[in-house]
N, CA, C and O atoms as a Tripos MOL2 file, in Angstrom:
@<TRIPOS>MOLECULE
protein
  252   251    63     0     0
PROTEIN
NO_CHARGES

@<TRIPOS>ATOM
      1 N          -6.9130  -55.8570   70.9400 N.3       1 MET1
      2 CA         -6.9120  -56.0750   72.3750 C.3       1 MET1
      3 C          -5.4790  -56.1390   72.8850 C.2       1 MET1
      4 O          -4.6010  -56.7220   72.2470 O.2       1 MET1
      5 N          -5.2600  -55.5350   74.0390 N.am      2 ARG2
      6 CA         -3.9390  -55.5690   74.6630 C.3       2 ARG2
      7 C          -3.6240  -56.9820   75.1230 C.2       2 ARG2
      8 O          -4.5160  -57.7550   75.4700 O.2       2 ARG2
      9 N          -2.3410  -57.3010   75.1170 N.am      3 LYS3
     10 CA         -1.8570  -58.6140   75.5440 C.3       3 LYS3
     11 C          -0.9730  -58.4550   76.7690 C.2       3 LYS3
     12 O          -0.4930  -57.3630   77.0740 O.2       3 LYS3
     13 N          -0.7680  -59.5690   77.4640 N.am      4 LYS4
     14 CA          0.1410  -59.5500   78.6070 C.3       4 LYS4
     15 C           0.8750  -60.8710   78.6950 C.2       4 LYS4
     16 O           0.4120  -61.8980   78.1980 O.2       4 LYS4
     17 N           2.0260  -60.8230   79.3360 N.am      5 VAL5
     18 CA          2.7990  -62.0150   79.6650 C.3       5 VAL5
     19 C           3.2320  -61.8440   81.1220 C.2       5 VAL5
     20 O           3.6140  -60.7530   81.5470 O.2       5 VAL5
     21 N           3.1640  -62.9340   81.8690 N.am      6 ASP6
     22 CA          3.4170  -62.8820   83.3100 C.3       6 ASP6
     23 C           4.5020  -63.9000   83.6520 C.2       6 ASP6
     24 O           4.3270  -65.0940   83.4120 O.2       6 ASP6
     25 N           5.6080  -63.4420   84.2040 N.am      7 CYS7
     26 CA          6.7010  -64.3530   84.5510 C.3       7 CYS7
     27 C           6.2700  -65.4120   85.5720 C.2       7 CYS7
     28 O           6.8600  -66.4910   85.6250 O.2       7 CYS7
     29 N           5.2710  -65.1220   86.3630 N.am      8 ARG8
     30 CA          4.8140  -66.0980   87.3550 C.3       8 ARG8
     31 C           4.2280  -67.3390   86.6870 C.2       8 ARG8
     32 O           4.1040  -68.3820   87.3280 O.2       8 ARG8
     33 N           3.8640  -67.2400   85.4030 N.am      9 ASP9
     34 CA          3.3600  -68.4070   84.6680 C.3       9 ASP9
     35 C           4.4900  -69.3310   84.2390 C.2       9 ASP9
     36 O           4.2380  -70.4360   83.7590 O.2       9 ASP9
     37 N           5.7420  -68.8850   84.4090 N.am     10 HIS10
     38 CA          6.9220  -69.6480   84.0070 C.3      10 HIS10
     39 C           7.8680  -69.7190   85.1980 C.2      10 HIS10
     40 O           8.7800  -68.9010   85.3130 O.2      10 HIS10
     41 N           7.6610  -70.6890   86.0860 N.am     11 PRO11
     42 CA          8.4710  -70.7500   87.3120 C.3      11 PRO11
     43 C           9.9680  -70.7330   87.0250 C.2      11 PRO11
     44 O          10.4490  -71.3590   86.0810 O.2      11 PRO11
     45 N          10.6810  -70.0060   87.8580 N.am     12 SER12
     46 CA         12.1320  -69.9300   87.7230 C.3      12 SER12
     47 C          12.7500  -69.8510   89.1070 C.2      12 SER12
     48 O          12.0590  -69.6200   90.0990 O.2      12 SER12
     49 N          14.0520  -70.0450   89.1600 N.am     13 GLU13
     50 CA         14.7720  -69.9530   90.4280 C.3      13 GLU13
     51 C          14.7280  -68.5390   90.9880 C.2      13 GLU13
     52 O          14.9070  -68.3350   92.1890 O.2      13 GLU13
     53 N          14.4910  -67.5660   90.1190 N.am     14 MET14
     54 CA         14.4910  -66.1620   90.5320 C.3      14 MET14
     55 C          13.1680  -65.7460   91.1630 C.2      14 MET14
     56 O          13.0960  -64.7090   91.8230 O.2      14 MET14
     57 N          12.1150  -66.5480   90.9660 N.am     15 HIS15
     58 CA         10.7760  -66.2120   91.4580 C.3      15 HIS15
     59 C          10.3450  -64.8280   90.9460 C.2      15 HIS15
     60 O           9.8130  -64.0110   91.6970 O.2      15 HIS15
     61 N          10.5860  -64.5930   89.6720 N.am     16 CYS16
     62 CA         10.2780  -63.3140   89.0390 C.3      16 CYS16
     63 C           8.7640  -63.0940   89.0160 C.2      16 CYS16
     64 O           8.0010  -64.0230   88.7490 O.2      16 CYS16
     65 N           8.3370  -61.8710   89.2940 N.am     17 THR17
     66 CA          6.9090  -61.5440   89.3260 C.3      17 THR17
     67 C           6.5240  -60.4870   88.3020 C.2      17 THR17
     68 O           5.4450  -59.9020   88.3920 O.2      17 THR17
     69 N           7.3980  -60.2360   87.3270 N.am     18 LEU18
     70 CA          7.1450  -59.1970   86.3480 C.3      18 LEU18
     71 C           5.9610  -59.5410   85.4460 C.2      18 LEU18
     72 O           5.8240  -60.6780   84.9950 O.2      18 LEU18
     73 N           5.1090  -58.5510   85.1890 N.am     19 VAL19
     74 CA          4.0250  -58.6550   84.2230 C.3      19 VAL19
     75 C           4.2340  -57.5500   83.1970 C.2      19 VAL19
     76 O           4.4350  -56.3900   83.5560 O.2      19 VAL19
     77 N           4.1870  -57.9160   81.9200 N.am     20 ILE20
     78 CA          4.3550  -56.9460   80.8380 C.3      20 ILE20
     79 C           3.0540  -56.9200   80.0530 C.2      20 ILE20
     80 O           2.5500  -57.9670   79.6470 O.2      20 ILE20
     81 N           2.5050  -55.7230   79.8360 N.am     21 ALA21
     82 CA          1.2400  -55.5980   79.1110 C.3      21 ALA21
     83 C           1.3320  -54.4730   78.0930 C.2      21 ALA21
     84 O           2.0290  -53.4800   78.3050 O.2      21 ALA21
     85 N           0.6200  -54.6400   76.9820 N.am     22 GLY22
     86 CA          0.5910  -53.6250   75.9380 C.3      22 GLY22
     87 C           0.1460  -54.2390   74.6320 C.2      22 GLY22
     88 O          -0.4640  -55.3080   74.6110 O.2      22 GLY22
     89 N           0.4510  -53.5620   73.5440 N.am     23 GLU23
     90 CA          0.1560  -54.1130   72.2250 C.3      23 GLU23
     91 C           1.0600  -55.3270   72.0010 C.2      23 GLU23
     92 O           2.1760  -55.3700   72.5190 O.2      23 GLU23
     93 N           0.5910  -56.3000   71.2430 N.am     24 GLU24
     94 CA          1.2910  -57.5810   71.1100 C.3      24 GLU24
     95 C           2.7660  -57.4410   70.7740 C.2      24 GLU24
     96 O           3.6010  -58.0520   71.4410 O.2      24 GLU24
     97 N           3.1100  -56.6650   69.7700 N.am     25 GLU25
     98 CA          4.5130  -56.5540   69.3760 C.3      25 GLU25
     99 C           5.3540  -55.8960   70.4650 C.2      25 GLU25
    100 O           6.5160  -56.2590   70.6510 O.2      25 GLU25
    101 N           4.7810  -54.9340   71.1850 N.am     26 GLU26
    102 CA          5.5030  -54.2900   72.2920 C.3      26 GLU26
    103 C           5.8020  -55.3050   73.3840 C.2      26 GLU26
    104 O           6.9060  -55.3380   73.9270 O.2      26 GLU26
    105 N           4.8190  -56.1270   73.7030 N.am     27 VAL27
    106 CA          4.9800  -57.1130   74.7640 C.3      27 VAL27
    107 C           6.0240  -58.1500   74.3710 C.2      27 VAL27
    108 O           6.8870  -58.4980   75.1770 O.2      27 VAL27
    109 N           5.9520  -58.6420   73.1470 N.am     28 VAL28
    110 CA          6.9350  -59.6320   72.6920 C.3      28 VAL28
    111 C           8.3350  -59.0420   72.7530 C.2      28 VAL28
    112 O           9.2540  -59.6880   73.2560 O.2      28 VAL28
    113 N           8.5110  -57.8390   72.2560 N.am     29 ARG29
    114 CA          9.8340  -57.1920   72.2500 C.3      29 ARG29
    115 C          10.3560  -57.0180   73.6880 C.2      29 ARG29
    116 O          11.5070  -57.3490   73.9700 O.2      29 ARG29
    117 N           9.5260  -56.5090   74.5790 N.am     30 ALA30
    118 CA          9.9510  -56.2830   75.9650 C.3      30 ALA30
    119 C          10.2070  -57.6060   76.6840 C.2      30 ALA30
    120 O          11.1410  -57.7130   77.4790 O.2      30 ALA30
    121 N           9.3860  -58.6040   76.4070 N.am     31 ALA31
    122 CA          9.5570  -59.9040   77.0550 C.3      31 ALA31
    123 C          10.8500  -60.5740   76.6000 C.2      31 ALA31
    124 O          11.5280  -61.2170   77.4020 O.2      31 ALA31
    125 N          11.2000  -60.4320   75.3250 N.am     32 ILE32
    126 CA         12.4670  -60.9740   74.8230 C.3      32 ILE32
    127 C          13.6330  -60.2880   75.5380 C.2      32 ILE32
    128 O          14.5490  -60.9520   76.0210 O.2      32 ILE32
    129 N          13.5920  -58.9720   75.6010 N.am     33 GLU33
    130 CA         14.6700  -58.2290   76.2730 C.3      33 GLU33
    131 C          14.7960  -58.6630   77.7310 C.2      33 GLU33
    132 O          15.9040  -58.8400   78.2360 O.2      33 GLU33
    133 N          13.6610  -58.8340   78.4040 N.am     34 HIS34
    134 CA         13.6600  -59.2530   79.8040 C.3      34 HIS34
    135 C          14.2120  -60.6810   79.9340 C.2      34 HIS34
    136 O          15.0480  -60.9490   80.7960 O.2      34 HIS34
    137 N          13.7440  -61.5800   79.0840 N.am     35 ALA35
    138 CA         14.1870  -62.9760   79.1540 C.3      35 ALA35
    139 C          15.6970  -63.0940   78.9490 C.2      35 ALA35
    140 O          16.3520  -63.9110   79.5950 O.2      35 ALA35
    141 N          16.2400  -62.2840   78.0570 N.am     36 VAL36
    142 CA         17.6720  -62.3190   77.7740 C.3      36 VAL36
    143 C          18.4660  -61.6630   78.9090 C.2      36 VAL36
    144 O          19.4180  -62.2530   79.4200 O.2      36 VAL36
    145 N          18.0800  -60.4520   79.3030 N.am     37 SER37
    146 CA         18.8870  -59.7010   80.2680 C.3      37 SER37
    147 C          18.7350  -60.1850   81.7050 C.2      37 SER37
    148 O          19.6830  -60.1010   82.4850 O.2      37 SER37
    149 N          17.5680  -60.6850   82.0630 N.am     38 VAL38
    150 CA         17.3350  -61.0840   83.4530 C.3      38 VAL38
    151 C          17.4460  -62.6010   83.6430 C.2      38 VAL38
    152 O          18.0390  -63.0680   84.6160 O.2      38 VAL38
    153 N          16.8800  -63.3560   82.7170 N.am     39 HIS39
    154 CA         16.8200  -64.8030   82.8880 C.3      39 HIS39
    155 C          17.9140  -65.5560   82.1400 C.2      39 HIS39
    156 O          18.0230  -66.7750   82.2740 O.2      39 HIS39
    157 N          18.7330  -64.8440   81.3480 N.am     40 GLY40
    158 CA         19.8700  -65.4650   80.6840 C.3      40 GLY40
    159 C          19.5410  -66.3000   79.4600 C.2      40 GLY40
    160 O          20.3750  -67.0860   79.0110 O.2      40 GLY40
    161 N          18.3350  -66.1470   78.9090 N.am     41 HIS41
    162 CA         17.9700  -66.8680   77.6950 C.3      41 HIS41
    163 C          18.6930  -66.2540   76.4920 C.2      41 HIS41
    164 O          19.1860  -65.1280   76.5540 O.2      41 HIS41
    165 N          18.7450  -67.0100   75.4120 N.am     42 THR42
    166 CA         19.3060  -66.5340   74.1600 C.3      42 THR42
    167 C          18.1590  -66.1150   73.2510 C.2      42 THR42
    168 O          17.1830  -66.8490   73.0960 O.2      42 THR42
    169 N          18.2780  -64.9440   72.6570 N.am     43 ASP43
    170 CA         17.2490  -64.4640   71.7280 C.3      43 ASP43
    171 C          17.2530  -65.3740   70.5060 C.2      43 ASP43
    172 O          18.2370  -65.4460   69.7700 O.2      43 ASP43
    173 N          16.1440  -66.0640   70.3030 N.am     44 SER44
    174 CA         16.0450  -66.9950   69.1830 C.3      44 SER44
    175 C          14.6150  -67.0220   68.6740 C.2      44 SER44
    176 O          13.6960  -66.5560   69.3480 O.2      44 SER44
    177 N          14.4350  -67.5630   67.4940 N.am     45 ALA45
    178 CA         13.0900  -67.7000   66.9310 C.3      45 ALA45
    179 C          12.2330  -68.5860   67.8340 C.2      45 ALA45
    180 O          11.0390  -68.3370   68.0000 O.2      45 ALA45
    181 N          12.8400  -69.6150   68.4150 N.am     46 GLU46
    182 CA         12.1060  -70.5150   69.3050 C.3      46 GLU46
    183 C          11.6110  -69.7720   70.5530 C.2      46 GLU46
    184 O          10.4640  -69.9420   70.9650 O.2      46 GLU46
    185 N          12.4740  -68.9540   71.1470 N.am     47 LEU47
    186 CA         12.0730  -68.1870   72.3270 C.3      47 LEU47
    187 C          10.9560  -67.2190   71.9720 C.2      47 LEU47
    188 O           9.9980  -67.0750   72.7320 O.2      47 LEU47
    189 N          11.0630  -66.5620   70.8440 N.am     48 ARG48
    190 CA         10.0220  -65.6260   70.4130 C.3      48 ARG48
    191 C           8.6860  -66.3390   70.2330 C.2      48 ARG48
    192 O           7.6420  -65.8030   70.6030 O.2      48 ARG48
    193 N           8.7130  -67.5450   69.6680 N.am     49 GLU49
    194 CA          7.4790  -68.3110   69.4830 C.3      49 GLU49
    195 C           6.9020  -68.7430   70.8220 C.2      49 GLU49
    196 O           5.6850  -68.7240   71.0060 O.2      49 GLU49
    197 N           7.7590  -69.1330   71.7570 N.am     50 GLN50
    198 CA          7.2930  -69.5300   73.0890 C.3      50 GLN50
    199 C           6.6230  -68.3560   73.7830 C.2      50 GLN50
    200 O           5.5640  -68.5050   74.3920 O.2      50 GLN50
    201 N           7.2400  -67.1990   73.6900 N.am     51 ILE51
    202 CA          6.6650  -66.0100   74.3280 C.3      51 ILE51
    203 C           5.3460  -65.6530   73.6550 C.2      51 ILE51
    204 O           4.3530  -65.3910   74.3330 O.2      51 ILE51
    205 N           5.3330  -65.6420   72.3510 N.am     52 ARG52
    206 CA          4.0940  -65.3030   71.6220 C.3      52 ARG52
    207 C           2.9710  -66.2850   71.9880 C.2      52 ARG52
    208 O           1.8180  -65.8790   72.1330 O.2      52 ARG52
    209 N           3.3020  -67.5620   72.1360 N.am     53 ALA53
    210 CA          2.3040  -68.5770   72.4830 C.3      53 ALA53
    211 C           1.7860  -68.4070   73.9160 C.2      53 ALA53
    212 O           0.6760  -68.8340   74.2300 O.2      53 ALA53
    213 N           2.5880  -67.7850   74.7780 N.am     54 SER54
    214 CA          2.1810  -67.6420   76.1800 C.3      54 SER54
    215 C           1.4040  -66.3420   76.4410 C.2      54 SER54
    216 O           0.9570  -66.1080   77.5640 O.2      54 SER54
    217 N           1.2400  -65.4970   75.4130 N.am     55 LEU55
    218 CA          0.5140  -64.2420   75.6050 C.3      55 LEU55
    219 C          -0.9490  -64.5140   75.9410 C.2      55 LEU55
    220 O          -1.5700  -65.4420   75.4230 O.2      55 LEU55
    221 N          -1.4670  -63.6840   76.8130 N.am     56 LYS56
    222 CA         -2.8770  -63.7640   77.1900 C.3      56 LYS56
    223 C          -3.5150  -62.4080   76.9440 C.2      56 LYS56
    224 O          -2.8350  -61.3820   76.9390 O.2      56 LYS56
    225 N          -4.8150  -62.4110   76.7430 N.am     57 ASP57
    226 CA         -5.5340  -61.1430   76.6320 C.3      57 ASP57
    227 C          -5.5260  -60.4570   77.9820 C.2      57 ASP57
    228 O          -5.7280  -61.0970   79.0140 O.2      57 ASP57
    229 N          -5.2910  -59.1520   77.9750 N.am     58 GLU58
    230 CA         -5.3160  -58.3970   79.2180 C.3      58 GLU58
    231 C          -6.7660  -58.0570   79.5480 C.2      58 GLU58
    232 O          -7.4790  -57.4870   78.7220 O.2      58 GLU58
    233 N          -7.1860  -58.3980   80.7230 N.am     59 VAL59
    234 CA         -8.5440  -58.0870   81.1650 C.3      59 VAL59
    235 C          -8.5200  -56.6980   81.7800 C.2      59 VAL59
    236 O          -7.8240  -56.4760   82.7700 O.2      59 VAL59
    237 N          -9.2690  -55.7570   81.2110 N.am     60 PRO60
    238 CA         -9.2680  -54.3800   81.7470 C.3      60 PRO60
    239 C          -9.7410  -54.3480   83.2110 C.2      60 PRO60
    240 O         -10.7000  -55.0220   83.5870 O.2      60 PRO60
    241 N          -9.0520  -53.5610   84.0050 N.am     61 GLN61
    242 CA         -9.4160  -53.3780   85.3980 C.3      61 GLN61
    243 C         -10.2710  -52.1220   85.5290 C.2      61 GLN61
    244 O          -9.8400  -51.0340   85.1470 O.2      61 GLN61
    245 N         -11.4530  -52.2650   86.0560 N.am     62 HIS62
    246 CA        -12.3410  -51.1290   86.2320 C.3      62 HIS62
    247 C         -12.3130  -50.6810   87.6810 C.2      62 HIS62
    248 O         -12.3300  -51.5040   88.5960 O.2      62 HIS62
    249 N         -12.2700  -49.3890   87.8820 N.am     63 ALA63
    250 CA        -12.2020  -48.8400   89.2460 C.3      63 ALA63
    251 C         -13.5500  -48.9300   89.9260 C.2      63 ALA63
    252 O         -13.6890  -48.5180   91.0770 O.2      63 ALA63
@<TRIPOS>BOND
     1     1     2 1
     2     2     3 1
     3     3     4 2
     4     3     5 am
     5     5     6 1
     6     6     7 1
     7     7     8 2
     8     7     9 am
     9     9    10 1
    10    10    11 1
    11    11    12 2
    12    11    13 am
    13    13    14 1
    14    14    15 1
    15    15    16 2
    16    15    17 am
    17    17    18 1
    18    18    19 1
    19    19    20 2
    20    19    21 am
    21    21    22 1
    22    22    23 1
    23    23    24 2
    24    23    25 am
    25    25    26 1
    26    26    27 1
    27    27    28 2
    28    27    29 am
    29    29    30 1
    30    30    31 1
    31    31    32 2
    32    31    33 am
    33    33    34 1
    34    34    35 1
    35    35    36 2
    36    35    37 am
    37    37    38 1
    38    38    39 1
    39    39    40 2
    40    39    41 am
    41    41    42 1
    42    42    43 1
    43    43    44 2
    44    43    45 am
    45    45    46 1
    46    46    47 1
    47    47    48 2
    48    47    49 am
    49    49    50 1
    50    50    51 1
    51    51    52 2
    52    51    53 am
    53    53    54 1
    54    54    55 1
    55    55    56 2
    56    55    57 am
    57    57    58 1
    58    58    59 1
    59    59    60 2
    60    59    61 am
    61    61    62 1
    62    62    63 1
    63    63    64 2
    64    63    65 am
    65    65    66 1
    66    66    67 1
    67    67    68 2
    68    67    69 am
    69    69    70 1
    70    70    71 1
    71    71    72 2
    72    71    73 am
    73    73    74 1
    74    74    75 1
    75    75    76 2
    76    75    77 am
    77    77    78 1
    78    78    79 1
    79    79    80 2
    80    79    81 am
    81    81    82 1
    82    82    83 1
    83    83    84 2
    84    83    85 am
    85    85    86 1
    86    86    87 1
    87    87    88 2
    88    87    89 am
    89    89    90 1
    90    90    91 1
    91    91    92 2
    92    91    93 am
    93    93    94 1
    94    94    95 1
    95    95    96 2
    96    95    97 am
    97    97    98 1
    98    98    99 1
    99    99   100 2
   100    99   101 am
   101   101   102 1
   102   102   103 1
   103   103   104 2
   104   103   105 am
   105   105   106 1
   106   106   107 1
   107   107   108 2
   108   107   109 am
   109   109   110 1
   110   110   111 1
   111   111   112 2
   112   111   113 am
   113   113   114 1
   114   114   115 1
   115   115   116 2
   116   115   117 am
   117   117   118 1
   118   118   119 1
   119   119   120 2
   120   119   121 am
   121   121   122 1
   122   122   123 1
   123   123   124 2
   124   123   125 am
   125   125   126 1
   126   126   127 1
   127   127   128 2
   128   127   129 am
   129   129   130 1
   130   130   131 1
   131   131   132 2
   132   131   133 am
   133   133   134 1
   134   134   135 1
   135   135   136 2
   136   135   137 am
   137   137   138 1
   138   138   139 1
   139   139   140 2
   140   139   141 am
   141   141   142 1
   142   142   143 1
   143   143   144 2
   144   143   145 am
   145   145   146 1
   146   146   147 1
   147   147   148 2
   148   147   149 am
   149   149   150 1
   150   150   151 1
   151   151   152 2
   152   151   153 am
   153   153   154 1
   154   154   155 1
   155   155   156 2
   156   155   157 am
   157   157   158 1
   158   158   159 1
   159   159   160 2
   160   159   161 am
   161   161   162 1
   162   162   163 1
   163   163   164 2
   164   163   165 am
   165   165   166 1
   166   166   167 1
   167   167   168 2
   168   167   169 am
   169   169   170 1
   170   170   171 1
   171   171   172 2
   172   171   173 am
   173   173   174 1
   174   174   175 1
   175   175   176 2
   176   175   177 am
   177   177   178 1
   178   178   179 1
   179   179   180 2
   180   179   181 am
   181   181   182 1
   182   182   183 1
   183   183   184 2
   184   183   185 am
   185   185   186 1
   186   186   187 1
   187   187   188 2
   188   187   189 am
   189   189   190 1
   190   190   191 1
   191   191   192 2
   192   191   193 am
   193   193   194 1
   194   194   195 1
   195   195   196 2
   196   195   197 am
   197   197   198 1
   198   198   199 1
   199   199   200 2
   200   199   201 am
   201   201   202 1
   202   202   203 1
   203   203   204 2
   204   203   205 am
   205   205   206 1
   206   206   207 1
   207   207   208 2
   208   207   209 am
   209   209   210 1
   210   210   211 1
   211   211   212 2
   212   211   213 am
   213   213   214 1
   214   214   215 1
   215   215   216 2
   216   215   217 am
   217   217   218 1
   218   218   219 1
   219   219   220 2
   220   219   221 am
   221   221   222 1
   222   222   223 1
   223   223   224 2
   224   223   225 am
   225   225   226 1
   226   226   227 1
   227   227   228 2
   228   227   229 am
   229   229   230 1
   230   230   231 1
   231   231   232 2
   232   231   233 am
   233   233   234 1
   234   234   235 1
   235   235   236 2
   236   235   237 am
   237   237   238 1
   238   238   239 1
   239   239   240 2
   240   239   241 am
   241   241   242 1
   242   242   243 1
   243   243   244 2
   244   243   245 am
   245   245   246 1
   246   246   247 1
   247   247   248 2
   248   247   249 am
   249   249   250 1
   250   250   251 1
   251   251   252 2
@<TRIPOS>SUBSTRUCTURE
     1 MET1         2 RESIDUE 1 A MET
     2 ARG2         6 RESIDUE 1 A ARG
     3 LYS3        10 RESIDUE 1 A LYS
     4 LYS4        14 RESIDUE 1 A LYS
     5 VAL5        18 RESIDUE 1 A VAL
     6 ASP6        22 RESIDUE 1 A ASP
     7 CYS7        26 RESIDUE 1 A CYS
     8 ARG8        30 RESIDUE 1 A ARG
     9 ASP9        34 RESIDUE 1 A ASP
    10 HIS10       38 RESIDUE 1 A HIS
    11 PRO11       42 RESIDUE 1 A PRO
    12 SER12       46 RESIDUE 1 A SER
    13 GLU13       50 RESIDUE 1 A GLU
    14 MET14       54 RESIDUE 1 A MET
    15 HIS15       58 RESIDUE 1 A HIS
    16 CYS16       62 RESIDUE 1 A CYS
    17 THR17       66 RESIDUE 1 A THR
    18 LEU18       70 RESIDUE 1 A LEU
    19 VAL19       74 RESIDUE 1 A VAL
    20 ILE20       78 RESIDUE 1 A ILE
    21 ALA21       82 RESIDUE 1 A ALA
    22 GLY22       86 RESIDUE 1 A GLY
    23 GLU23       90 RESIDUE 1 A GLU
    24 GLU24       94 RESIDUE 1 A GLU
    25 GLU25       98 RESIDUE 1 A GLU
    26 GLU26      102 RESIDUE 1 A GLU
    27 VAL27      106 RESIDUE 1 A VAL
    28 VAL28      110 RESIDUE 1 A VAL
    29 ARG29      114 RESIDUE 1 A ARG
    30 ALA30      118 RESIDUE 1 A ALA
    31 ALA31      122 RESIDUE 1 A ALA
    32 ILE32      126 RESIDUE 1 A ILE
    33 GLU33      130 RESIDUE 1 A GLU
    34 HIS34      134 RESIDUE 1 A HIS
    35 ALA35      138 RESIDUE 1 A ALA
    36 VAL36      142 RESIDUE 1 A VAL
    37 SER37      146 RESIDUE 1 A SER
    38 VAL38      150 RESIDUE 1 A VAL
    39 HIS39      154 RESIDUE 1 A HIS
    40 GLY40      158 RESIDUE 1 A GLY
    41 HIS41      162 RESIDUE 1 A HIS
    42 THR42      166 RESIDUE 1 A THR
    43 ASP43      170 RESIDUE 1 A ASP
    44 SER44      174 RESIDUE 1 A SER
    45 ALA45      178 RESIDUE 1 A ALA
    46 GLU46      182 RESIDUE 1 A GLU
    47 LEU47      186 RESIDUE 1 A LEU
    48 ARG48      190 RESIDUE 1 A ARG
    49 GLU49      194 RESIDUE 1 A GLU
    50 GLN50      198 RESIDUE 1 A GLN
    51 ILE51      202 RESIDUE 1 A ILE
    52 ARG52      206 RESIDUE 1 A ARG
    53 ALA53      210 RESIDUE 1 A ALA
    54 SER54      214 RESIDUE 1 A SER
    55 LEU55      218 RESIDUE 1 A LEU
    56 LYS56      222 RESIDUE 1 A LYS
    57 ASP57      226 RESIDUE 1 A ASP
    58 GLU58      230 RESIDUE 1 A GLU
    59 VAL59      234 RESIDUE 1 A VAL
    60 PRO60      238 RESIDUE 1 A PRO
    61 GLN61      242 RESIDUE 1 A GLN
    62 HIS62      246 RESIDUE 1 A HIS
    63 ALA63      250 RESIDUE 1 A ALA
């Protein structure tokens, strides 16, 4: 099942609204890059675990 992470679930001063969805490893990798480059976090094992813990199943949208 595809996973997603939503910046709106983690309030910040930037009011970021980015949602990243895909296969779990893709989402974790992209979310780490985003957290570091946009939010100024340091890439660490702790950050990776926090992101992995915040992943949710993506609910398919039907037209």
